[in-house]
N, C-alpha and C positions, 0 to 999 in steps of 0.2 A: 240763215246763219247755220254754220256747221263748224267742226273743228277738224284739223288735219291730223295725221298720225303723230305729229310732234306736239300736239295739244294747242296749236295756234288757232286763233279765231279766223274763220274763212267767211267772208261776206260775199253773197252771190248777187251780182248786179245785172239786171237785164240790159242788153245793148243792142243797137241797130233795130229798134222797134220791137224788141222782144224776141227776135229770131235766134239770138244766141245769149247765153248767160256767161258773164265774165267773173272769175273768182277774183277777190280782192283780199290780199294778206297784208297785215300790219307789219312794219319793220321795227316798231318800237313797243315798249311796254309802258303802261298798261294798255291792253287791247280793248277797244270800246266800239260799239256800233249803236246806231239809232234806227229805230224801225217805226213805221207809221202804226197808229192804233188799229187793232183788228187784224194785223198781219199774221200774228202768231196765236195759236190757240192757248187758252189758259190751262194750266195744269192743276189737277186737284192737289191740295196741300197734304203732305204726309205729316199729320200731327203727332206721330209716334217718335219723330226725330226731335231731340232736345237741341235748340241752337246753342252754339259755342259763343260765349261772351268773354271778353278779355278787356280789362281796364289797362290802358296804356298811359304812362306818365307823359305830360306835356311840359316840356321845358319852356324857359322864358321865351316868348316870341318877339320880344322887343317892341318897339313903337309900331303902331299900325301904319301901313303904307297906303291906306285907303281913306279918302275924305268923302263923307256923305254931303252931297250937294242939296238933296231934297228928299223928303220922305212923305209919302202919300198913303193915307189909310182910309178904307171905306168899310165900316163894320157891317154894312148891308151884304157884303160879298162873302161873309162866313159860310163855309160849307159848299161853295161853288165847285163843280167837278173840274178837274185839271184840264180836260180837253176843251172846256168853255172859258178858260182863264186867259186873259191878255198876257199876264206875267205870273211867274211862279218863282218864289224865293225859297231856296233851301238852306238850312243851317246845320252845322255839325258841332263837334265838340269845341270848336274854336270860340264859340260864345260863352263857354265856361260852365253852362248848366241851364236846366230849365228856368231857373230864377231870372235868367237874362232874356227870356223870350219877349217880355214886354218891350225891351229895348229894340228888338228886331221888328216888332209890330208897329212901333211908332214912326 
């Protein structure tokens, strides 16, 4: 991964058996890429930097467009590392707050 002079994400993809590397540029925003575990070296955290947090208001989202068909929970899987998980479910502010996590877990 790299960025071009305009700040766009550049993905470098090996092609033709690795004999050449083709740059891939996104035409839309946001720009995202996926990488396999272990491809990039981990950086040491800079603990002197204070993260910027900002509360954003969430307007009425209307009725949910998703229907839950089935929910499966296995308490023995608590603490499993992500790379060994069959499924990973992420939640954000859309659930309303930490008090609603039990709803996601059920």
